[in-house]
N, C-alpha and C positions, 0 to 999 in steps of 0.2 A: 425555415423547415418546409418541404414541398413533398413530392413524388419522384422517387428514384428508383431506376431499376440498375443495379449492380450486375453487368453480365459477362460473360465469357471468361471466369476465372478459370485458372487452371485447376485449381483446388478449393473447395469450400469445406473448411473444418467447422461443422456445427456446433459440437461440444452438446448437443442432444443426448436424452437418455440412451440412444444406440451408439452414441458418436459417431454418426452418419456423416460418410465424406462424399461429397460429389464433385465429379471432374465435369469439366466445362459447366460451372454451376453458377448460380444467380441467385440475388436477394432483392425481393421486392419490398421496399419501404413507403410507407404513408403516413405523412406527419411524423410523430416519433414512434411509431412502432413498426414492427416487422410483420408483413402481411403474407407472405410466401417466400419458401426457400425450397429450392428444386434445380434441374437443369434448365440452361438458358433457353433452350427451345421451348419447353412448355410455359415459362415466364414470361417469354415475349410476346405470348398472346393476350398478355394481360395488359401490355402498352395503352394509356392513352394520350391525347394530344397534350397534355399537362405534366407528363411522364419525362423527367431528366433522365437521360441514360448515360451511364458511367462504364467505359470501356475499360474491364479489368483482365485484359489479356496479359499474360505473363505475369500474373499477380495470384498471390495466396489471399482468401477473402476468410476472417476468422473473427470472433468475437473478443473486445478489447480485453487488455490484459488487467489483473486486478492488483494492486498493491495494498497490501492489509496492514502495512505499518510504516509511514512515511511522516518526516518531521517537516513542515512548512516552513517554519522561522526558525530554523537553527543553519541555514545555508551558509551564513557568514563564518562559521567556524571551520568551514572546508580549508585542508591545507593546515590546521592548527593543531594535528594531533599525533603526529609522528611521535612512536615512543610513549605513547601515553595509554597506560592501563585504565579501565573503566573508572576505578574510584579518584583517579586525579582529573578525569576528563569531567564528570558530573559537575562539580561546583563551575567550571569554565561554562558548561552550556547554560547554567542556570544564570550566571553574571549575564550571559550574551542576551538571552530573553529579558533580562531586567533591567539592562543598560539600551538597548537598542531602541530608535526612535521610531514613529510610526511608518514613516517613509521607508526607513530599512526593513522593517517587519514586511511590509506590503511588497517590496520588490522581491525580497527573499521568497515569500510566498510565491509571487506570481512567476519567478524565474523558474521554481522548483515545479509549478503546474506545468511550464513550457518543456522543459527536460522531460516529465512524465508523459506529457502527450506526444513528444517527437519520437518516443521511444516505444510507443504503442500502449500507455497505460490509458484506460477511461474511466476508471474509478478507482478511489484510493482512502486509506483511513489514516486519518491524524489523531495521535493518541492522546493530545492536549498540551497547549500551550496558555498563552496569556493574551495575546495580541490576537484576540478572537474575531475582533470587526474586519482586521487587516486579511485575515485567513479566508473567512468568507467571502470577502471582496473578490480576492484573487482567485476562487473558485468560481464566483459568478461571472468574471470577465473571462476566464479560461473557456468555459463551459464544459468543464469536467464534472464528473460526477463524484461525491466525497461525503465521509464519514467524519464529522469536526468535533472534538472535545475540549472543554475548557479544563485545564489542568487543575486537580483537586489534591491537596496534601495537608495533614494537620499534626504531623509527627517527625521529631527528629532530623529538619531541614532547616536551612535559612529560608525556604519560602513558604513555610508552613502558615496555615490560619487557623483559627479558632474552629472547631467543627462545626457548629450552627453557622457560621459563616461561610466556610467552605461549601455546604450543603445548600445553602441559600443562593451562593453564586452559580454551582452546577445547575439548580432548579432555573435560575432566570435566563442563564444562556439557552437552555433548552427551550424554554418558552420562546424566547427572543429570535431562535435562529431556526427551528424545526420548519423544514420545507421550504428554505430560503432557496435563493436561485432557481425559481421557477420547479420545486422539488426536487432539485438534484443535490439539495444540501440535507443530510441527516444529522441532527444535533443528538450527541450522545452524552454521556457522563463518563468521568475519568476519575479514576484512583491511580495517582501518579506511577507509583511504584511501590514494591510489597512493603519496604521497610520505612516508607514516608506516611503510612495510613493507619489509623489506629483500628481497635475491634468496632469502636463505636460507628466509625465513618463508613466501614464496610457494610456493616449490617444496614446502617440507614441510607446508603446509597442504593442498596439493591432493592429495599422498600420504595424508593423513589423511583427509580427505573421502572419498577413495575406498574406503580402509578402514571407513570408519564408513557409507557410503552415505549422506551429507548433501550440502547445497549449500553455495556458498561465496558471500558477499555483500562487495561492495567500493564505495567510492565513486570516480569516476574523471573527471578531465578536466572539473570543474565550471566552471571559469574559465579564462583565459588564464594568469594570475597562478602559479596553482599547477601548470601544465603548464611555466612557466619554472622554477620552484621545482624541480620534479622533473628536469627537464634538467640543472639546474645540479649536483643530488645525484647522478646517475646518467649522468654521462659523455656528455650529451646525448640520450639516450634519451626519446623519448614512452613514456607510461604503458602503453599498449597493447602495443607493440614490446616492452617489457620483460617485462611479463607474460608474452607468447608465449616470449620467450628462456627465462623461467624455469618454462616448462611450465605455467603455470597456467590456459591458455585451455581451455575444455570446455563442452557444455553443463549441467554442473551450476555454472555461475558466472554469477551475477547482477551486472551491473555498473550502476551508477545515474549519471546525468547524462550523460557522455560528449559533452558540448557541444562541443568542439573537436577532433574525430579528423581525422588524415589520411586519406586516399584509401586508403592500406594498412592502416591501422587498422580502417575499417570493413570492409575486404574479409577481414582477419584474424578479426573477431567473426563474420562469415558464414561463414567457412570453417570455423569450429570450434563453430559453433551456441552461441555465446554469448548468454545473454539480457539486453536492455537494458532499464533503466528510464528513462524520458525524465519531467522533473519541470519541466515549464513555468511553472508558477505560483511556484514556488520561484525560479526566475532572475528573474521580473519582480520582484519584492520586491527581489531584491538587486544588481540591474544586471549579471547575470552574462553575458548576452549568449546566453540559451539559443536562440533563435530561428537563430542562426548555425551552429547544429551540423548534420551530416549525416541528422538522425531521419528526414526526409521519403524521402530515398534510400536508408538503411538499410530503411526498410519495405518499400518497392517492390522491393528486392533481396531480400526474404525474411529479414531478420533478426527475431527475435522481440523485436518493440518491445511494452514495457507501459509504463503510467504511474502515478506516484504522487504523494502531496500534500508530502512531505518534513516538515520540521520546523514547529514554532510560531513559530520565528523568522524563517521564509523566507515559505512559503504564509500562514502564520497560519491555517490551516483545514485541516479533512479532509475538506470536501465534494468528491466525487470528480465529482460532476454539473458543478461550476466547473470542476475539472482538464479534463474532457471538453469543456467548452466552450473551455478555453484552448488546445485543440491547434488550433482553427480559426485561429489568429493566425498560423500558418504559411501560411494562404492568400493574408493580406496581405504577408506576408515574401516568399513567392515569386510574388507577383502572380498567383495561380492560385485562382481559386474553386473547382477539382474537387479541391484538396490536402486529405487527411483528410477523406473524405465520411462522413456521419452513421453509414454502416454500418462503414467502417472505425475508426471511433473506438470504436464497441462492442465491435468484435472486439478492437481493442489493450486496451482496460480489462479486457475480461471473460476472452476465449478466450485470449488470450496472457498476461496477468494470471495465469490458472491455470498457463500451460505457463512462466512464469516463477518460481512457486513450486514447480514439479516436481510439481502435484497435477492436472494435467489428465484423469486417469484418474478422478478423483473429483468435481471441481467445474468451474465453468466452463459449465455448460450443463444445461437441464431434459429430460434423457433418463431411461428407466428404468433402474433399478440405479445413478444417480449420489446423491452426497449431497443430501438436502432442504436446499438454502441456497438461498432464494429471497425476493423482495420483491415487495409489492404497492405500487403507486404510483397515487395518487388523480388520476384526469383530471379530477375535476370542479372544477377550480380555475381563476382568470381567467389564470395565464400559460399553461394548457395551451390554451385555447380559443381558436379550435375545433380540432379534433382531425382533420386530413384525412390526415395521415402520421404515426403516432406515434413512429416512429423518428426522423425529423427532429424532432419536438416535444421529444422526450427529449434529444437532444443540444444543442439551439438554443435550448431555452425553459425547461426544468424544473431545479429547484435541488433540494438534499435534502430541502427542506420538503415534497415531493411523497411520500414515503415514508410509508406507513401502516402497514405489516405486516414484518415482518424474521422470517424463519425460518432456523435453521442447525441443519443434522443433524436436522431433524424436530422441533425444538422452538421454539415462538414466544416470540422475546427481546423484542420490540415488538408491540402492538397498536393501532390507534387513536391512534397516535405516543405511546402511553403505555409507557415501559419497564419490564417486569415484573420484572426480576433484581434491582433495588435501588431503594431510596428516592432516585431522582434528585436533590430538591432538596436532601436531606443531603449527595451525594456533591458537589455542586456547590457549597455553603456551605463545605465543608471542603478542596476544592481551592482555593477563594479565599484562604482563611486559611493552606493551605500555600505557596500561590504566594507570599503577600506575605513569608513566612518566607524561603522559598529565594531570592526575588531580593534580599531584605536582605543574607543571608548572601553571596551572589555577587556583592555591590556593583553591583547592576543597577538601583536605585531612581533613582540620579541618570541613569543611561543613558534610563530610560524616562520622566523628568520631561517635562510638558507644556511646551511653547515659550509658550503664551499665561499671561497671570496668571490664578492661581487665588486668589479671595479667599475 
């Protein structure tokens, strides 16, 4: 980290309270913080001999994207889920998590971080796995910012643990890893998914979360099937209603999917300021009925709606530009071209993403005093041109390939699309080797086999 002046950007999207946009804009960074944002000519006066100047001509400068739901250690199931509905997929994910070796888990996590970084994500939330040391190590090496949880389940699954044991495991994880990677890791608690956690675990995890001052993540209502399973196990109660009765709902709770909520459940989320992560591209692959959810209505009602890419067996990618674009499918579903405007979508990804991770005081906008988490996009690409409205083009035209430079906490992690912290080619080769090994051990190679003859 040093002192940088990033100047001459064709546009700076600050995402501040007024959503200020600067032309010929600049950002001054000192250490891990933003010092000033404004016009290039104004900020040039503050350059000192130790300031490194970065030319942002033909670039768009903006806060890093925030992925509110990404599974680091499930990369090796990529390509193994064709024609799989989610009830058939879950056991395979659990088997993969519990059979892959530490090296495979680490390269799954590190390769996921590289993909996220190269497509403009600077912070993300992983909702819970078991290879926690490898997950934290990958985030540390990558330089990214992350919320990480240790998966907890005590009911109705092959990966369940006794309630006391699960609570202790969650507590030890938070105490060990909170503030790791120089403060770039937040350690949270996790309730794996609605149908795998008892009322007692829900109640006690919320108490523990408040004692430790951390958040909680859980998967909820991803498809109708799992809601039916939940209702059968819990006397007809829907997931959010049961969470409410268990005292779990609150602003420190991040619920992912929420595809099939009742009107009352949606109201409960709003009343208790629960944060929601929508994963549209995940639902598209697995046929979960994602677009039938109340996400549009919840957003209009003030629920903190964020977005995520989910796992490599669902979306199959971590490019948040593609996830943002996927939100526009709600326009077709609602017969309304005004649903989720480009401005709304950027707010959902970045501003609400920061809120969902309980990190809004430090990230999610370019403002003095905030962390220097930012990206530069190359506007001189065919998919961008002509640039008449950069916000429209960003959401409707761009992909992660537009990302030229990434900075997190004042440290440049990628420049000119070259990753600076590792030998990317070596990581990719080792990820391929580890992926084959993990898939074979989990019995996934037959599942991934091509239908066409291979000669």
